[in-house]
PDB file of N, CA, C and O in Angstrom, chain B, residues numbered from 101:
ATOM      1  N   MET B 101      -4.941  -8.702  87.022  1.00  0.00           N
ATOM      2  CA  MET B 101      -3.618  -9.242  86.707  1.00  0.00           C
ATOM      3  C   MET B 101      -3.518  -9.522  85.207  1.00  0.00           C
ATOM      4  O   MET B 101      -4.415 -10.121  84.614  1.00  0.00           O
ATOM      5  N   ILE B 102      -2.433  -9.085  84.616  1.00  0.00           N
ATOM      6  CA  ILE B 102      -2.206  -9.267  83.181  1.00  0.00           C
ATOM      7  C   ILE B 102      -1.474 -10.583  82.955  1.00  0.00           C
ATOM      8  O   ILE B 102      -0.464 -10.867  83.598  1.00  0.00           O
ATOM      9  N   ASN B 103      -2.007 -11.387  82.021  1.00  0.00           N
ATOM     10  CA  ASN B 103      -1.359 -12.650  81.687  1.00  0.00           C
ATOM     11  C   ASN B 103      -0.044 -12.381  80.980  1.00  0.00           C
ATOM     12  O   ASN B 103       0.038 -11.515  80.109  1.00  0.00           O
ATOM     13  N   GLN B 104       0.990 -13.132  81.361  1.00  0.00           N
ATOM     14  CA  GLN B 104       2.295 -12.973  80.732  1.00  0.00           C
ATOM     15  C   GLN B 104       2.742 -14.301  80.135  1.00  0.00           C
ATOM     16  O   GLN B 104       2.403 -15.378  80.625  1.00  0.00           O
ATOM     17  N   ARG B 105       3.509 -14.186  79.068  1.00  0.00           N
ATOM     18  CA  ARG B 105       4.067 -15.342  78.373  1.00  0.00           C
ATOM     19  C   ARG B 105       5.528 -15.055  78.060  1.00  0.00           C
ATOM     20  O   ARG B 105       5.972 -13.908  78.101  1.00  0.00           O
ATOM     21  N   ILE B 106       6.267 -16.112  77.748  1.00  0.00           N
ATOM     22  CA  ILE B 106       7.688 -15.984  77.437  1.00  0.00           C
ATOM     23  C   ILE B 106       7.889 -16.120  75.931  1.00  0.00           C
ATOM     24  O   ILE B 106       7.361 -17.037  75.303  1.00  0.00           O
ATOM     25  N   CYS B 107       8.652 -15.206  75.369  1.00  0.00           N
ATOM     26  CA  CYS B 107       8.991 -15.242  73.943  1.00  0.00           C
ATOM     27  C   CYS B 107       9.936 -16.420  73.690  1.00  0.00           C
ATOM     28  O   CYS B 107      10.901 -16.611  74.429  1.00  0.00           O
ATOM     29  N   VAL B 108       9.659 -17.211  72.644  1.00  0.00           N
ATOM     30  CA  VAL B 108      10.527 -18.343  72.336  1.00  0.00           C
ATOM     31  C   VAL B 108      11.894 -17.891  71.836  1.00  0.00           C
ATOM     32  O   VAL B 108      12.870 -18.633  71.946  1.00  0.00           O
ATOM     33  N   GLY B 109      11.972 -16.672  71.284  1.00  0.00           N
ATOM     34  CA  GLY B 109      13.235 -16.173  70.742  1.00  0.00           C
ATOM     35  C   GLY B 109      14.174 -15.630  71.796  1.00  0.00           C
ATOM     36  O   GLY B 109      15.297 -16.112  71.947  1.00  0.00           O
ATOM     37  N   CYS B 110      13.710 -14.611  72.535  1.00  0.00           N
ATOM     38  CA  CYS B 110      14.595 -13.946  73.501  1.00  0.00           C
ATOM     39  C   CYS B 110      14.412 -14.425  74.935  1.00  0.00           C
ATOM     40  O   CYS B 110      15.197 -14.070  75.814  1.00  0.00           O
ATOM     41  N   ARG B 111      13.373 -15.235  75.177  1.00  0.00           N
ATOM     42  CA  ARG B 111      13.091 -15.807  76.506  1.00  0.00           C
ATOM     43  C   ARG B 111      12.736 -14.742  77.552  1.00  0.00           C
ATOM     44  O   ARG B 111      12.942 -14.960  78.746  1.00  0.00           O
ATOM     45  N   VAL B 112      12.206 -13.592  77.113  1.00  0.00           N
ATOM     46  CA  VAL B 112      11.793 -12.519  78.014  1.00  0.00           C
ATOM     47  C   VAL B 112      10.294 -12.635  78.250  1.00  0.00           C
ATOM     48  O   VAL B 112       9.525 -12.824  77.308  1.00  0.00           O
ATOM     49  N   LYS B 113       9.881 -12.521  79.511  1.00  0.00           N
ATOM     50  CA  LYS B 113       8.470 -12.569  79.873  1.00  0.00           C
ATOM     51  C   LYS B 113       7.844 -11.205  79.603  1.00  0.00           C
ATOM     52  O   LYS B 113       8.349 -10.174  80.046  1.00  0.00           O
ATOM     53  N   GLN B 114       6.723 -11.221  78.861  1.00  0.00           N
ATOM     54  CA  GLN B 114       6.023  -9.994  78.509  1.00  0.00           C
ATOM     55  C   GLN B 114       4.512 -10.208  78.608  1.00  0.00           C
ATOM     56  O   GLN B 114       4.035 -11.333  78.752  1.00  0.00           O
ATOM     57  N   ASP B 115       3.776  -9.103  78.528  1.00  0.00           N
ATOM     58  CA  ASP B 115       2.323  -9.203  78.492  1.00  0.00           C
ATOM     59  C   ASP B 115       1.905 -10.004  77.268  1.00  0.00           C
ATOM     60  O   ASP B 115       2.446  -9.820  76.178  1.00  0.00           O
ATOM     61  N   LYS B 116       0.948 -10.883  77.456  1.00  0.00           N
ATOM     62  CA  LYS B 116       0.481 -11.753  76.391  1.00  0.00           C
ATOM     63  C   LYS B 116       0.028 -10.963  75.159  1.00  0.00           C
ATOM     64  O   LYS B 116       0.266 -11.393  74.031  1.00  0.00           O
ATOM     65  N   LYS B 117      -0.611  -9.832  75.362  1.00  0.00           N
ATOM     66  CA  LYS B 117      -1.143  -9.034  74.252  1.00  0.00           C
ATOM     67  C   LYS B 117      -0.056  -8.370  73.414  1.00  0.00           C
ATOM     68  O   LYS B 117      -0.326  -7.959  72.286  1.00  0.00           O
ATOM     69  N   LYS B 118       1.160  -8.255  73.932  1.00  0.00           N
ATOM     70  CA  LYS B 118       2.264  -7.652  73.182  1.00  0.00           C
ATOM     71  C   LYS B 118       2.977  -8.662  72.289  1.00  0.00           C
ATOM     72  O   LYS B 118       3.785  -8.279  71.444  1.00  0.00           O
ATOM     73  N   LEU B 119       2.688  -9.934  72.469  1.00  0.00           N
ATOM     74  CA  LEU B 119       3.364 -10.995  71.728  1.00  0.00           C
ATOM     75  C   LEU B 119       2.475 -11.545  70.621  1.00  0.00           C
ATOM     76  O   LEU B 119       1.252 -11.418  70.673  1.00  0.00           O
ATOM     77  N   LEU B 120       3.096 -12.153  69.625  1.00  0.00           N
ATOM     78  CA  LEU B 120       2.375 -12.856  68.569  1.00  0.00           C
ATOM     79  C   LEU B 120       2.293 -14.327  68.954  1.00  0.00           C
ATOM     80  O   LEU B 120       3.248 -14.884  69.494  1.00  0.00           O
ATOM     81  N   ARG B 121       1.156 -14.958  68.677  1.00  0.00           N
ATOM     82  CA  ARG B 121       0.961 -16.363  69.033  1.00  0.00           C
ATOM     83  C   ARG B 121       0.968 -17.232  67.786  1.00  0.00           C
ATOM     84  O   ARG B 121       0.322 -16.922  66.785  1.00  0.00           O
ATOM     85  N   VAL B 122       1.705 -18.312  67.869  1.00  0.00           N
ATOM     86  CA  VAL B 122       1.702 -19.342  66.837  1.00  0.00           C
ATOM     87  C   VAL B 122       1.099 -20.575  67.492  1.00  0.00           C
ATOM     88  O   VAL B 122       1.474 -20.932  68.608  1.00  0.00           O
ATOM     89  N   VAL B 123       0.173 -21.222  66.808  1.00  0.00           N
ATOM     90  CA  VAL B 123      -0.552 -22.336  67.403  1.00  0.00           C
ATOM     91  C   VAL B 123      -0.469 -23.579  66.514  1.00  0.00           C
ATOM     92  O   VAL B 123      -0.502 -23.498  65.286  1.00  0.00           O
ATOM     93  N   ARG B 124      -0.361 -24.727  67.179  1.00  0.00           N
ATOM     94  CA  ARG B 124      -0.522 -26.021  66.493  1.00  0.00           C
ATOM     95  C   ARG B 124      -1.932 -26.471  66.815  1.00  0.00           C
ATOM     96  O   ARG B 124      -2.240 -26.805  67.959  1.00  0.00           O
ATOM     97  N   ASP B 125      -2.788 -26.481  65.801  1.00  0.00           N
ATOM     98  CA  ASP B 125      -4.192 -26.807  66.045  1.00  0.00           C
ATOM     99  C   ASP B 125      -4.363 -28.312  66.262  1.00  0.00           C
ATOM    100  O   ASP B 125      -3.416 -29.075  66.072  1.00  0.00           O
ATOM    101  N   PRO B 126      -5.561 -28.739  66.657  1.00  0.00           N
ATOM    102  CA  PRO B 126      -5.789 -30.170  66.925  1.00  0.00           C
ATOM    103  C   PRO B 126      -5.506 -31.091  65.738  1.00  0.00           C
ATOM    104  O   PRO B 126      -5.289 -32.289  65.919  1.00  0.00           O
ATOM    105  N   LEU B 127      -5.507 -30.530  64.514  1.00  0.00           N
ATOM    106  CA  LEU B 127      -5.204 -31.335  63.324  1.00  0.00           C
ATOM    107  C   LEU B 127      -3.713 -31.378  63.012  1.00  0.00           C
ATOM    108  O   LEU B 127      -3.292 -32.048  62.069  1.00  0.00           O
ATOM    109  N   GLY B 128      -2.904 -30.654  63.811  1.00  0.00           N
ATOM    110  CA  GLY B 128      -1.456 -30.665  63.622  1.00  0.00           C
ATOM    111  C   GLY B 128      -0.929 -29.579  62.715  1.00  0.00           C
ATOM    112  O   GLY B 128       0.266 -29.553  62.420  1.00  0.00           O
ATOM    113  N   GLN B 129      -1.789 -28.679  62.265  1.00  0.00           N
ATOM    114  CA  GLN B 129      -1.352 -27.586  61.404  1.00  0.00           C
ATOM    115  C   GLN B 129      -0.837 -26.438  62.271  1.00  0.00           C
ATOM    116  O   GLN B 129      -1.408 -26.125  63.316  1.00  0.00           O
ATOM    117  N   VAL B 130       0.249 -25.819  61.818  1.00  0.00           N
ATOM    118  CA  VAL B 130       0.845 -24.692  62.540  1.00  0.00           C
ATOM    119  C   VAL B 130       0.491 -23.409  61.796  1.00  0.00           C
ATOM    120  O   VAL B 130       0.687 -23.298  60.586  1.00  0.00           O
ATOM    121  N   LYS B 131      -0.036 -22.437  62.553  1.00  0.00           N
ATOM    122  CA  LYS B 131      -0.421 -21.178  61.923  1.00  0.00           C
ATOM    123  C   LYS B 131      -0.346 -20.033  62.917  1.00  0.00           C
ATOM    124  O   LYS B 131      -0.329 -20.229  64.132  1.00  0.00           O
ATOM    125  N   LEU B 132      -0.300 -18.839  62.362  1.00  0.00           N
ATOM    126  CA  LEU B 132      -0.299 -17.626  63.159  1.00  0.00           C
ATOM    127  C   LEU B 132      -1.703 -17.423  63.716  1.00  0.00           C
ATOM    128  O   LEU B 132      -2.684 -17.522  62.979  1.00  0.00           O
ATOM    129  N   ASP B 133      -1.803 -17.139  65.011  1.00  0.00           N
ATOM    130  CA  ASP B 133      -3.091 -16.948  65.683  1.00  0.00           C
ATOM    131  C   ASP B 133      -3.197 -15.497  66.139  1.00  0.00           C
ATOM    132  O   ASP B 133      -2.768 -15.151  67.239  1.00  0.00           O
ATOM    133  N   LEU B 134      -3.768 -14.656  65.289  1.00  0.00           N
ATOM    134  CA  LEU B 134      -3.865 -13.243  65.612  1.00  0.00           C
ATOM    135  C   LEU B 134      -4.889 -12.952  66.701  1.00  0.00           C
ATOM    136  O   LEU B 134      -4.784 -11.941  67.396  1.00  0.00           O
ATOM    137  N   SER B 135      -5.886 -13.837  66.857  1.00  0.00           N
ATOM    138  CA  SER B 135      -6.891 -13.631  67.901  1.00  0.00           C
ATOM    139  C   SER B 135      -6.358 -14.034  69.270  1.00  0.00           C
ATOM    140  O   SER B 135      -6.818 -13.530  70.295  1.00  0.00           O
ATOM    141  N   GLY B 136      -5.388 -14.945  69.283  1.00  0.00           N
ATOM    142  CA  GLY B 136      -4.854 -15.443  70.551  1.00  0.00           C
ATOM    143  C   GLY B 136      -5.777 -16.406  71.259  1.00  0.00           C
ATOM    144  O   GLY B 136      -5.550 -16.743  72.420  1.00  0.00           O
ATOM    145  N   LYS B 137      -6.829 -16.860  70.566  1.00  0.00           N
ATOM    146  CA  LYS B 137      -7.835 -17.702  71.209  1.00  0.00           C
ATOM    147  C   LYS B 137      -8.093 -19.017  70.493  1.00  0.00           C
ATOM    148  O   LYS B 137      -8.940 -19.798  70.926  1.00  0.00           O
ATOM    149  N   ASN B 138      -7.374 -19.275  69.402  1.00  0.00           N
ATOM    150  CA  ASN B 138      -7.592 -20.532  68.685  1.00  0.00           C
ATOM    151  C   ASN B 138      -7.180 -21.714  69.543  1.00  0.00           C
ATOM    152  O   ASN B 138      -6.222 -21.619  70.310  1.00  0.00           O
ATOM    153  N   PRO B 139      -7.902 -22.839  69.423  1.00  0.00           N
ATOM    154  CA  PRO B 139      -7.555 -24.006  70.226  1.00  0.00           C
ATOM    155  C   PRO B 139      -6.254 -24.644  69.751  1.00  0.00           C
ATOM    156  O   PRO B 139      -5.916 -24.586  68.569  1.00  0.00           O
ATOM    157  N   GLY B 140      -5.543 -25.240  70.669  1.00  0.00           N
ATOM    158  CA  GLY B 140      -4.309 -25.935  70.342  1.00  0.00           C
ATOM    159  C   GLY B 140      -3.158 -25.462  71.195  1.00  0.00           C
ATOM    160  O   GLY B 140      -3.309 -24.575  72.035  1.00  0.00           O
ATOM    161  N   ARG B 141      -2.009 -26.063  70.972  1.00  0.00           N
ATOM    162  CA  ARG B 141      -0.805 -25.703  71.718  1.00  0.00           C
ATOM    163  C   ARG B 141      -0.207 -24.439  71.127  1.00  0.00           C
ATOM    164  O   ARG B 141       0.029 -24.369  69.920  1.00  0.00           O
ATOM    165  N   GLY B 142       0.037 -23.447  71.956  1.00  0.00           N
ATOM    166  CA  GLY B 142       0.543 -22.172  71.480  1.00  0.00           C
ATOM    167  C   GLY B 142       1.952 -21.878  71.931  1.00  0.00           C
ATOM    168  O   GLY B 142       2.425 -22.393  72.944  1.00  0.00           O
ATOM    169  N   ALA B 143       2.611 -21.040  71.159  1.00  0.00           N
ATOM    170  CA  ALA B 143       3.936 -20.518  71.495  1.00  0.00           C
ATOM    171  C   ALA B 143       3.933 -19.043  71.114  1.00  0.00           C
ATOM    172  O   ALA B 143       3.276 -18.643  70.153  1.00  0.00           O
ATOM    173  N   TYR B 144       4.664 -18.248  71.864  1.00  0.00           N
ATOM    174  CA  TYR B 144       4.633 -16.799  71.699  1.00  0.00           C
ATOM    175  C   TYR B 144       5.990 -16.258  71.278  1.00  0.00           C
ATOM    176  O   TYR B 144       7.038 -16.810  71.615  1.00  0.00           O
ATOM    177  N   ILE B 145       5.936 -15.144  70.520  1.00  0.00           N
ATOM    178  CA  ILE B 145       7.163 -14.510  70.052  1.00  0.00           C
ATOM    179  C   ILE B 145       6.960 -12.999  70.020  1.00  0.00           C
ATOM    180  O   ILE B 145       5.866 -12.512  69.734  1.00  0.00           O
ATOM    181  N   CYS B 146       8.029 -12.269  70.317  1.00  0.00           N
ATOM    182  CA  CYS B 146       7.998 -10.807  70.245  1.00  0.00           C
ATOM    183  C   CYS B 146       7.762 -10.378  68.799  1.00  0.00           C
ATOM    184  O   CYS B 146       8.078 -11.110  67.862  1.00  0.00           O
ATOM    185  N   ALA B 147       7.215  -9.211  68.638  1.00  0.00           N
ATOM    186  CA  ALA B 147       6.963  -8.679  67.295  1.00  0.00           C
ATOM    187  C   ALA B 147       8.191  -7.927  66.792  1.00  0.00           C
ATOM    188  O   ALA B 147       8.113  -6.743  66.465  1.00  0.00           O
ATOM    189  N   ASN B 148       9.330  -8.630  66.734  1.00  0.00           N
ATOM    190  CA  ASN B 148      10.529  -8.029  66.139  1.00  0.00           C
ATOM    191  C   ASN B 148      11.300  -9.089  65.349  1.00  0.00           C
ATOM    192  O   ASN B 148      11.234 -10.282  65.641  1.00  0.00           O
ATOM    193  N   GLU B 149      12.025  -8.619  64.350  1.00  0.00           N
ATOM    194  CA  GLU B 149      12.702  -9.531  63.422  1.00  0.00           C
ATOM    195  C   GLU B 149      13.820 -10.334  64.074  1.00  0.00           C
ATOM    196  O   GLU B 149      14.054 -11.480  63.688  1.00  0.00           O
ATOM    197  N   SER B 150      14.513  -9.761  65.049  1.00  0.00           N
ATOM    198  CA  SER B 150      15.633 -10.488  65.661  1.00  0.00           C
ATOM    199  C   SER B 150      15.134 -11.740  66.389  1.00  0.00           C
ATOM    200  O   SER B 150      15.770 -12.792  66.316  1.00  0.00           O
ATOM    201  N   CYS B 151      14.015 -11.635  67.081  1.00  0.00           N
ATOM    202  CA  CYS B 151      13.454 -12.824  67.752  1.00  0.00           C
ATOM    203  C   CYS B 151      12.981 -13.851  66.724  1.00  0.00           C
ATOM    204  O   CYS B 151      13.165 -15.054  66.908  1.00  0.00           O
ATOM    205  N   MET B 152      12.372 -13.366  65.644  1.00  0.00           N
ATOM    206  CA  MET B 152      11.896 -14.269  64.612  1.00  0.00           C
ATOM    207  C   MET B 152      13.056 -15.010  63.949  1.00  0.00           C
ATOM    208  O   MET B 152      12.984 -16.219  63.728  1.00  0.00           O
ATOM    209  N   GLN B 153      14.129 -14.277  63.635  1.00  0.00           N
ATOM    210  CA  GLN B 153      15.287 -14.901  62.998  1.00  0.00           C
ATOM    211  C   GLN B 153      15.930 -15.940  63.910  1.00  0.00           C
ATOM    212  O   GLN B 153      16.337 -17.008  63.453  1.00  0.00           O
ATOM    213  N   LYS B 154      16.018 -15.627  65.193  1.00  0.00           N
ATOM    214  CA  LYS B 154      16.587 -16.586  66.145  1.00  0.00           C
ATOM    215  C   LYS B 154      15.710 -17.831  66.239  1.00  0.00           C
ATOM    216  O   LYS B 154      16.219 -18.952  66.249  1.00  0.00           O
ATOM    217  N   ALA B 155      14.393 -17.634  66.308  1.00  0.00           N
ATOM    218  CA  ALA B 155      13.468 -18.766  66.388  1.00  0.00           C
ATOM    219  C   ALA B 155      13.546 -19.630  65.139  1.00  0.00           C
ATOM    220  O   ALA B 155      13.482 -20.857  65.219  1.00  0.00           O
ATOM    221  N   GLN B 156      13.684 -18.989  63.990  1.00  0.00           N
ATOM    222  CA  GLN B 156      13.762 -19.733  62.734  1.00  0.00           C
ATOM    223  C   GLN B 156      15.079 -20.497  62.633  1.00  0.00           C
ATOM    224  O   GLN B 156      15.096 -21.674  62.274  1.00  0.00           O
ATOM    225  N   LYS B 157      16.171 -19.827  62.949  1.00  0.00           N
ATOM    226  CA  LYS B 157      17.496 -20.442  62.839  1.00  0.00           C
ATOM    227  C   LYS B 157      17.659 -21.643  63.775  1.00  0.00           C
ATOM    228  O   LYS B 157      18.247 -22.658  63.404  1.00  0.00           O
ATOM    229  N   LYS B 158      17.133 -21.510  64.981  1.00  0.00           N
ATOM    230  CA  LYS B 158      17.293 -22.570  65.982  1.00  0.00           C
ATOM    231  C   LYS B 158      16.105 -23.536  66.038  1.00  0.00           C
ATOM    232  O   LYS B 158      16.058 -24.408  66.905  1.00  0.00           O
ATOM    233  N   HIS B 159      15.147 -23.387  65.120  1.00  0.00           N
ATOM    234  CA  HIS B 159      13.971 -24.269  65.039  1.00  0.00           C
ATOM    235  C   HIS B 159      13.193 -24.303  66.365  1.00  0.00           C
ATOM    236  O   HIS B 159      12.756 -25.363  66.813  1.00  0.00           O
ATOM    237  N   LEU B 160      13.032 -23.137  66.975  1.00  0.00           N
ATOM    238  CA  LEU B 160      12.422 -23.078  68.298  1.00  0.00           C
ATOM    239  C   LEU B 160      10.930 -23.407  68.293  1.00  0.00           C
ATOM    240  O   LEU B 160      10.447 -24.050  69.224  1.00  0.00           O
ATOM    241  N   PHE B 161      10.192 -22.984  67.272  1.00  0.00           N
ATOM    242  CA  PHE B 161       8.775 -23.354  67.213  1.00  0.00           C
ATOM    243  C   PHE B 161       8.620 -24.856  67.015  1.00  0.00           C
ATOM    244  O   PHE B 161       7.703 -25.469  67.561  1.00  0.00           O
ATOM    245  N   GLU B 162       9.513 -25.442  66.240  1.00  0.00           N
ATOM    246  CA  GLU B 162       9.452 -26.885  66.025  1.00  0.00           C
ATOM    247  C   GLU B 162       9.671 -27.638  67.333  1.00  0.00           C
ATOM    248  O   GLU B 162       9.031 -28.660  67.578  1.00  0.00           O
ATOM    249  N   ARG B 163      10.564 -27.141  68.165  1.00  0.00           N
ATOM    250  CA  ARG B 163      10.817 -27.772  69.461  1.00  0.00           C
ATOM    251  C   ARG B 163       9.623 -27.639  70.391  1.00  0.00           C
ATOM    252  O   ARG B 163       9.197 -28.609  71.018  1.00  0.00           O
ATOM    253  N   VAL B 164       9.092 -26.434  70.472  1.00  0.00           N
ATOM    254  CA  VAL B 164       7.997 -26.163  71.402  1.00  0.00           C
ATOM    255  C   VAL B 164       6.697 -26.834  70.955  1.00  0.00           C
ATOM    256  O   VAL B 164       5.986 -27.422  71.770  1.00  0.00           O
ATOM    257  N   LEU B 165       6.391 -26.745  69.669  1.00  0.00           N
ATOM    258  CA  LEU B 165       5.133 -27.273  69.159  1.00  0.00           C
ATOM    259  C   LEU B 165       5.223 -28.724  68.702  1.00  0.00           C
ATOM    260  O   LEU B 165       4.209 -29.360  68.417  1.00  0.00           O
ATOM    261  N   LYS B 166       6.440 -29.237  68.638  1.00  0.00           N
ATOM    262  CA  LYS B 166       6.693 -30.632  68.263  1.00  0.00           C
ATOM    263  C   LYS B 166       6.111 -30.991  66.886  1.00  0.00           C
ATOM    264  O   LYS B 166       5.518 -32.052  66.693  1.00  0.00           O
ATOM    265  N   VAL B 167       6.306 -30.055  65.936  1.00  0.00           N
ATOM    266  CA  VAL B 167       5.866 -30.284  64.563  1.00  0.00           C
ATOM    267  C   VAL B 167       6.696 -29.384  63.642  1.00  0.00           C
ATOM    268  O   VAL B 167       7.148 -28.316  64.055  1.00  0.00           O
ATOM    269  N   LYS B 168       6.890 -29.817  62.405  1.00  0.00           N
ATOM    270  CA  LYS B 168       7.691 -29.046  61.451  1.00  0.00           C
ATOM    271  C   LYS B 168       6.939 -27.783  61.029  1.00  0.00           C
ATOM    272  O   LYS B 168       5.731 -27.812  60.796  1.00  0.00           O
ATOM    273  N   THR B 169       7.674 -26.679  60.934  1.00  0.00           N
ATOM    274  CA  THR B 169       7.088 -25.427  60.476  1.00  0.00           C
ATOM    275  C   THR B 169       7.349 -25.246  58.986  1.00  0.00           C
ATOM    276  O   THR B 169       8.359 -25.713  58.458  1.00  0.00           O
ATOM    277  N   GLU B 170       6.439 -24.571  58.326  1.00  0.00           N
ATOM    278  CA  GLU B 170       6.543 -24.322  56.892  1.00  0.00           C
ATOM    279  C   GLU B 170       7.007 -22.885  56.645  1.00  0.00           C
ATOM    280  O   GLU B 170       6.865 -22.017  57.506  1.00  0.00           O
ATOM    281  N   ASP B 171       7.560 -22.651  55.459  1.00  0.00           N
ATOM    282  CA  ASP B 171       8.037 -21.316  55.101  1.00  0.00           C
ATOM    283  C   ASP B 171       6.929 -20.270  55.124  1.00  0.00           C
ATOM    284  O   ASP B 171       7.182 -19.100  55.408  1.00  0.00           O
ATOM    285  N   VAL B 172       5.701 -20.690  54.825  1.00  0.00           N
ATOM    286  CA  VAL B 172       4.584 -19.750  54.807  1.00  0.00           C
ATOM    287  C   VAL B 172       4.353 -19.136  56.192  1.00  0.00           C
ATOM    288  O   VAL B 172       3.962 -17.973  56.294  1.00  0.00           O
ATOM    289  N   LEU B 173       4.586 -19.894  57.240  1.00  0.00           N
ATOM    290  CA  LEU B 173       4.457 -19.365  58.605  1.00  0.00           C
ATOM    291  C   LEU B 173       5.452 -18.238  58.831  1.00  0.00           C
ATOM    292  O   LEU B 173       5.092 -17.196  59.379  1.00  0.00           O
ATOM    293  N   TRP B 174       6.682 -18.433  58.422  1.00  0.00           N
ATOM    294  CA  TRP B 174       7.718 -17.413  58.614  1.00  0.00           C
ATOM    295  C   TRP B 174       7.402 -16.159  57.814  1.00  0.00           C
ATOM    296  O   TRP B 174       7.663 -15.046  58.271  1.00  0.00           O
ATOM    297  N   GLN B 175       6.844 -16.332  56.623  1.00  0.00           N
ATOM    298  CA  GLN B 175       6.458 -15.179  55.807  1.00  0.00           C
ATOM    299  C   GLN B 175       5.318 -14.408  56.474  1.00  0.00           C
ATOM    300  O   GLN B 175       5.327 -13.177  56.496  1.00  0.00           O
ATOM    301  N   GLN B 176       4.343 -15.131  57.015  1.00  0.00           N
ATOM    302  CA  GLN B 176       3.232 -14.478  57.721  1.00  0.00           C
ATOM    303  C   GLN B 176       3.738 -13.728  58.952  1.00  0.00           C
ATOM    304  O   GLN B 176       3.312 -12.605  59.221  1.00  0.00           O
ATOM    305  N   LEU B 177       4.642 -14.351  59.690  1.00  0.00           N
ATOM    306  CA  LEU B 177       5.213 -13.697  60.870  1.00  0.00           C
ATOM    307  C   LEU B 177       5.953 -12.419  60.486  1.00  0.00           C
ATOM    308  O   LEU B 177       5.795 -11.387  61.138  1.00  0.00           O
ATOM    309  N   LEU B 178       6.754 -12.488  59.439  1.00  0.00           N
ATOM    310  CA  LEU B 178       7.500 -11.324  58.995  1.00  0.00           C
ATOM    311  C   LEU B 178       6.563 -10.187  58.592  1.00  0.00           C
ATOM    312  O   LEU B 178       6.803  -9.031  58.939  1.00  0.00           O
ATOM    313  N   GLU B 179       5.501 -10.512  57.862  1.00  0.00           N
ATOM    314  CA  GLU B 179       4.524  -9.496  57.472  1.00  0.00           C
ATOM    315  C   GLU B 179       3.864  -8.870  58.693  1.00  0.00           C
ATOM    316  O   GLU B 179       3.672  -7.655  58.743  1.00  0.00           O
ATOM    317  N   GLU B 180       3.519  -9.685  59.668  1.00  0.00           N
ATOM    318  CA  GLU B 180       2.867  -9.178  60.879  1.00  0.00           C
ATOM    319  C   GLU B 180       3.829  -8.312  61.699  1.00  0.00           C
ATOM    320  O   GLU B 180       3.426  -7.296  62.266  1.00  0.00           O
ATOM    321  N   ILE B 181       5.082  -8.715  61.758  1.00  0.00           N
ATOM    322  CA  ILE B 181       6.096  -7.926  62.468  1.00  0.00           C
ATOM    323  C   ILE B 181       6.281  -6.565  61.798  1.00  0.00           C
ATOM    324  O   ILE B 181       6.370  -5.540  62.474  1.00  0.00           O
ATOM    325  N   LYS B 182       6.337  -6.563  60.472  1.00  0.00           N
ATOM    326  CA  LYS B 182       6.463  -5.295  59.742  1.00  0.00           C
ATOM    327  C   LYS B 182       5.243  -4.409  59.971  1.00  0.00           C
ATOM    328  O   LYS B 182       5.369  -3.189  60.073  1.00  0.00           O
ATOM    329  N   PHE B 183       4.065  -5.023  60.050  1.00  0.00           N
ATOM    330  CA  PHE B 183       2.850  -4.269  60.321  1.00  0.00           C
ATOM    331  C   PHE B 183       2.912  -3.629  61.710  1.00  0.00           C
ATOM    332  O   PHE B 183       2.560  -2.460  61.868  1.00  0.00           O
ATOM    333  N   HIS B 184       3.354  -4.381  62.708  1.00  0.00           N
ATOM    334  CA  HIS B 184       3.463  -3.869  64.086  1.00  0.00           C
ATOM    335  C   HIS B 184       4.510  -2.774  64.225  1.00  0.00           C
ATOM    336  O   HIS B 184       4.362  -1.857  65.033  1.00  0.00           O
ATOM    337  N   SER B 185       5.566  -2.879  63.431  1.00  0.00           N
ATOM    338  CA  SER B 185       6.639  -1.872  63.543  1.00  0.00           C
ATOM    339  C   SER B 185       6.351  -0.644  62.678  1.00  0.00           C
ATOM    340  O   SER B 185       7.047   0.366  62.779  1.00  0.00           O
ATOM    341  N   GLY B 186       5.322  -0.731  61.826  1.00  0.00           N
ATOM    342  CA  GLY B 186       4.951   0.403  60.999  1.00  0.00           C
ATOM    343  C   GLY B 186       5.764   0.556  59.737  1.00  0.00           C
ATOM    344  O   GLY B 186       5.686   1.596  59.084  1.00  0.00           O
ATOM    345  N   ASN B 187       6.553  -0.462  59.366  1.00  0.00           N
ATOM    346  CA  ASN B 187       7.369  -0.395  58.135  1.00  0.00           C
ATOM    347  C   ASN B 187       6.639  -0.972  56.960  1.00  0.00           C
ATOM    348  O   ASN B 187       7.174  -0.995  55.851  1.00  0.00           O
TER     349      ASN B 187
END
């Protein structure tokens, strides 16, 4: 059985490996978790810009992770999305 998670942007359930994970670690820092195994509370997002823009505009990671997100996180996400899309 393949583990599935829901994207915070579009709310569509997908295979965990197809999504990007953002984690709030035990120290309260929010960062991109490319391994998908870092400890802490995680939230998942599709690897596309429309989901990222929606999550950023509506502060969805802040709601789910209960901590303020920094601009550097959004820049890292955008770079990773561009890498996944091949642009």
